[in-house]
C-alpha positions in Angstrom: -21.2 7.1 -21.4 -19.8 4.1 -19.3 -16.2 3.7 -18.3 -14.4 0.8 -16.5 -11.9 1.6 -14.2 -9.3 -0.7 -12.3 -8.8 0.9 -9.0 -5.6 -0.1 -7.0 -5.6 1.8 -3.6 -2.2 0.5 -2.6 -0.4 0.9 0.6 -0.1 3.7 3.0 -2.4 6.8 2.2 -3.3 5.1 -1.1 -6.7 4.0 0.0 -7.4 7.3 1.7 -6.8 9.5 -1.3 -8.2 7.0 -3.8 -11.5 6.9 -1.9 -11.8 10.6 -1.9 -11.1 10.7 -5.7 -14.0 8.4 -6.3 -16.6 10.5 -4.6 -15.1 13.2 -7.2 -15.7 10.8 -10.3 -18.9 9.9 -9.1 -19.8 13.6 -8.7 -18.7 14.0 -12.4 -20.7 11.2 -13.4 -23.9 12.8 -11.6 -23.3 16.3 -13.3 -22.5 15.1 -16.8 -24.5 12.0 -17.4 -21.3 9.5 -17.1 -21.3 6.0 -15.0 -18.0 5.0 -13.6 -17.7 1.2 -13.0 -15.0 0.6 -10.3 -13.0 -2.6 -9.9 -10.7 -2.8 -7.4 -7.3 -4.7 -7.5 -4.2 -5.3 -5.3 -0.7 -4.2 -5.9 2.3 -3.5 -3.9 2.7 -4.3 -0.3 -0.9 -5.1 0.6 -0.7 -7.6 -2.4 2.5 -9.2 -0.7 0.8 -9.7 2.6 -2.5 -11.0 0.9 -0.9 -13.1 -2.1 2.9 -13.4 -1.4 3.4 -11.4 -4.9 3.5 -7.6 -5.2 1.6 -7.6 -8.4 -0.8 -10.7 -9.0 -1.9 -11.9 -12.1 -5.3 -11.0 -11.3 -4.4 -7.5 -11.0 -2.9 -7.4 -14.6 -5.9 -9.1 -15.8 -8.3 -6.5 -14.4 -6.4 -3.8 -15.6 -6.2 -5.2 -19.3 -10.0 -5.2 -19.2 -10.5 -1.8 -18.1 -10.6 1.5 -19.9 -8.1 3.3 -17.6 -6.2 2.4 -14.2 -6.3 4.5 -11.0 -3.7 3.9 -8.4 -2.8 5.3 -5.0 0.6 4.5 -4.0 2.6 1.6 -3.0 5.3 0.5 -0.5 6.2 1.4 3.1 8.7 0.7 6.1 6.8 -2.7 6.6 8.4 -4.1 3.3 11.8 -2.4 3.5 13.7 -5.5 4.1 12.7 -7.5 1.4 15.0 -8.1 -1.7 15.1 -5.5 -4.2 13.2 -7.7 -6.9 10.5 -8.4 -4.2 9.7 -5.0 -2.9 6.4 -3.5 -3.5 7.6 -0.9 -5.8 8.3 -3.7 -8.5 4.7 -3.7 -9.0 5.1 -0.2 -10.6 7.5 -1.7 -13.2 5.5 -4.7 -13.6 2.4 -2.7 -14.5 4.3 -0.4 -17.0 5.7 -3.4 -18.8 2.5 -5.5 -18.9 0.2 -2.4 -19.8 2.7 -0.9 -22.5 2.9 2.3 -20.5 5.9 3.9 -22.1 5.1 7.6 -21.9 4.8 9.4 -18.4 3.5 12.8 -18.2 4.3 14.9 -14.9 2.9 18.4 -14.8 4.7 20.7 -12.6 2.2 23.7 -12.1 2.7 26.4 -9.5 -0.8 27.5 -8.3 -1.0 31.1 -8.0 -2.5 30.9 -4.3 0.5 28.9 -3.1 3.2 30.9 -4.8 4.7 31.6 -1.4 5.4 27.8 -0.9 7.9 27.6 -3.7 11.3 27.2 -2.4 12.8 29.7 -5.2 13.1 33.4 -5.0 9.9 35.2 -6.1 11.5 37.0 -8.8 12.4 33.6 -10.6 8.9 32.3 -10.6 7.0 35.5 -11.1 4.1 34.8 -13.4 4.1 31.1 -12.5 5.2 28.0 -13.7 3.6 25.5 -15.9 6.0 22.8 -16.9 5.3 19.2 -18.2 7.9 16.3 -18.0 7.4 13.4 -20.6 9.6 10.7 -19.3 10.1 7.5 -21.4 8.8 4.6 -19.1 9.7 1.2 -20.5 13.1 1.3 -21.6 16.6 2.4 -20.7 18.7 1.4 -17.6 15.5 0.6 -15.4 14.8 -2.3 -18.0 18.2 -2.9 -19.6 20.2 -6.1 -19.2 21.6 -6.3 -15.5 23.9 -8.6 -13.6 27.2 -9.5 -11.8 30.8 -10.2 -12.9 34.1 -10.7 -11.3 36.6 -7.7 -12.0 40.1 -7.0 -10.8 38.8 -4.8 -8.0 36.4 -7.4 -7.0 32.6 -8.4 -7.8 30.9 -5.8 -9.7 27.2 -5.1 -10.7 26.1 -3.6 -14.1 22.9 -2.2 -15.3 22.7 -1.6 -19.1 21.3 1.8 -20.6 19.9 0.8 -24.1 17.4 2.6 -26.4 16.1 1.8 -29.9 15.1 4.4 -32.4 11.5 3.1 -32.1 11.3 3.6 -28.4 12.7 7.4 -29.0 10.6 8.0 -31.8 7.3 7.3 -30.0 8.4 9.2 -27.0 9.4 12.3 -28.8 6.0 12.4 -30.8 4.1 12.4 -27.5 6.3 15.3 -26.3 6.0 17.4 -29.6 2.3 16.8 -30.0 1.9 18.3 -26.5 4.1 21.1 -27.3 1.8 22.0 -30.3 -1.1 22.4 -27.8 0.9 24.3 -25.2 3.7 26.7 -25.3 5.5 25.3 -28.7 8.8 24.4 -27.0 10.4 21.0 -26.5 13.5 20.6 -24.6 15.1 17.2 -25.1 17.4 16.4 -22.1 20.4 13.7 -22.7 24.0 13.1 -21.9 25.2 12.8 -25.6 28.6 14.1 -25.0 29.3 11.1 -23.2 26.7 8.1 -23.9 26.2 6.3 -27.0 22.6 5.7 -26.2 22.2 9.5 -25.9 23.7 10.3 -29.1 21.1 8.0 -30.8 18.5 10.0 -28.4 19.5 13.2 -29.9 19.6 12.3 -33.3 16.0 10.5 -33.5 14.5 13.6 -31.6 15.8 15.8 -34.0 14.5 13.8 -36.9 11.0 13.9 -35.3 11.3 17.5 -34.8 11.4 18.0 -38.6 7.6 17.2 -38.8 6.8 19.8 -36.3 8.4 22.9 -37.5 6.2 24.9 -35.5 7.7 23.6 -32.3 11.2 25.1 -31.1 13.4 22.2 -30.1 16.3 22.9 -27.6 18.9 20.1 -26.3 20.3 20.1 -22.8 22.8 17.8 -21.0 21.2 16.2 -17.9 23.6 18.2 -15.6 22.9 21.6 -17.1 19.1 20.7 -17.2 18.9 20.1 -13.5 20.6 23.4 -13.0 18.6 25.3 -15.1 15.4 23.9 -13.6 16.2 25.9 -10.4 18.1 28.7 -12.2 15.5 29.7 -14.5 12.5 27.1 -14.7 10.3 29.6 -16.6 12.4 28.9 -19.8 10.9 25.3 -19.9 7.6 24.2 -21.7 7.7 20.6 -22.3 10.9 18.3 -21.3 11.4 15.0 -23.0 14.0 12.6 -21.7 14.8 9.1 -21.0 13.6 6.7 -18.0 16.2 7.6 -15.3 16.8 11.1 -16.3 13.1 11.8 -16.3 13.0 10.2 -13.0 15.2 12.6 -11.4 14.0 15.8 -13.4 10.3 15.3 -12.8 10.9 14.9 -9.0 12.8 18.2 -8.8 10.2 19.8 -11.2 7.9 18.8 -8.7 9.6 19.9 -5.7 10.1 23.6 -7.1 6.4 24.1 -7.2 6.7 23.6 -3.2 3.2 21.6 -3.4 4.0 17.7 -4.2 0.6 17.0 -2.4 -0.9 18.7 -5.5 0.9 17.1 -8.6 -0.6 14.4 -10.6 0.7 12.1 -13.2 -0.4 10.0 -16.2 1.6 6.9 -17.9 0.1 6.4 -21.2 0.2 3.5 -23.8 -0.3 3.3 -27.4 -3.9 4.8 -28.1 -6.0 6.0 -25.2 -5.2 3.7 -22.3 -3.4 5.0 -19.4 -2.4 4.6 -15.8 -3.1 7.6 -13.3 -1.4 8.2 -9.9 -0.2 10.9 -7.8 3.4 12.1 -7.6 3.6 11.6 -4.0 4.5 8.2 -2.0 2.6 6.0 0.5 3.5 8.3 3.5 3.2 5.5 5.9 3.7 8.0 8.9 0.4 9.7 8.3 -1.7 6.7 6.9 -5.1 6.6 8.6 -4.9 9.8 10.2 -6.9 11.7 7.8 -4.2 13.9 7.0 -3.0 13.0 3.7 -3.8 15.6 0.7 -5.9 13.8 -2.0 -5.8 16.8 -4.4 -2.8 15.2 -6.5 -4.6 12.0 -6.9 -8.1 13.8 -7.8 -6.3 15.8 -10.5 -4.7 12.6 -11.7 -8.3 11.4 -12.5 -8.9 15.0 -14.2 -5.8 14.0 -16.4 -7.5 10.5 -17.1 -10.8 12.5 -18.0 -8.8 14.5 -20.5 -6.1 12.0 -21.8 -8.0 8.5 -22.0 -11.7 9.5 -22.1 -11.4 12.7 -24.1 -13.6 14.4 -21.6 -12.0 18.2 -21.5 -15.0 19.9 -19.9 -15.2 17.3 -17.2 -11.5 17.3 -16.5 -11.6 21.2 -16.3 -14.8 21.0 -13.6 -12.3 18.9 -11.6 -9.5 21.2 -12.0 -11.5 24.2 -11.5 -13.0 22.5 -8.2 -9.3 22.0 -6.8 -8.7 25.7 -7.6 -12.0 27.0 -6.0 -11.1 25.0 -2.7 -7.7 26.4 -2.7 -8.8 29.9 -3.5 -11.3 29.8 -0.5 -8.4 29.3 1.9 -8.6 25.5 2.7 -5.2 23.8 3.3 -4.3 20.4 4.1 -1.3 20.2 6.5 1.2 19.5 3.8 0.6 22.9 2.2 -0.6 25.0 5.3 1.5 27.8 6.7 2.9 27.4 10.5 -0.2 28.0 12.5 -2.7 28.0 9.6 -6.1 26.3 10.1 -6.0 22.9 8.2 -8.6 20.0 7.1 -8.4 16.5 6.6 -8.3 14.1 3.7 -12.2 13.4 4.1 -13.2 17.1 4.1 -11.1 18.0 1.3 -12.8 15.4 -1.0 -16.1 16.5 0.1 -15.3 20.0 -0.7 -14.1 19.3 -4.2 -16.8 17.0 -4.9 -19.2 19.6 -3.9 -17.6 22.2 -5.6 -17.9 20.1 -9.3 
């Protein structure tokens, strides 16, 4: 099979980790008889430097003509002084909107060999963690009406949180479908004791749940959910929530694993199309130093193989290769213990590709 990928290396360490990921995909192609065709495109700070816009129309067009998108990272100190609506990170919002990427999947998996990196007490995470945060990505406060107005207390700014029944229903179905294949439990997170949008959210999620009687549904307020993630994370299987709450909880969930450099993500549209990227940022302080951990991007590619292309065996091969390299004791600087010998970005990619 032939697959067309739009490849957006981005800024900072993005080109390095994406480069190693393409090596792994090429090895998957060799082993399983696939061909991956790559078309590179600009987004983020590098696009601003080259074209004056963080998301050129050419990049959007390339993505729409591809089967999936692989993204490195965007942003960096160089562009921090730009106005908010011109910053590199706005490219992500633009891609989500233009490509209809409404569902963000962020697994938080605690690897057995890295259990001691978890910041929580050992007894809290004994037996491991395997959580997926399903975040609604194209609605809510990040895409609602915004502006300025005068008040008795002076000038004020506002951002509107808004969700339609259709937006909630489709993200809820993604979460329930995933729970059917996992632990059979969905936790819906909202602020229904205060927000009208959350009351609609809770009502619609419950309606969707009636079609999945084999799945247990629980509801938590966002403040309690944030507390429970560090108090008793093993109670969670699939968490489904809105845009801003999901942004916060997915970062929290990733950090309790103690290895953000290993955490992938997928942003899905209707059908099988998706954009895949690591959870970590562009890390400009280590860019070009062969220090970045490419495993999160490589594991994002594994999610692409599984969710967009339906290649489960190939996805397993990539994930098992990462686990094998870790089990053999290889560590990049971000996951190494003090004084432990480390390997660089390029060597890590070579080892994982070799393990395929």
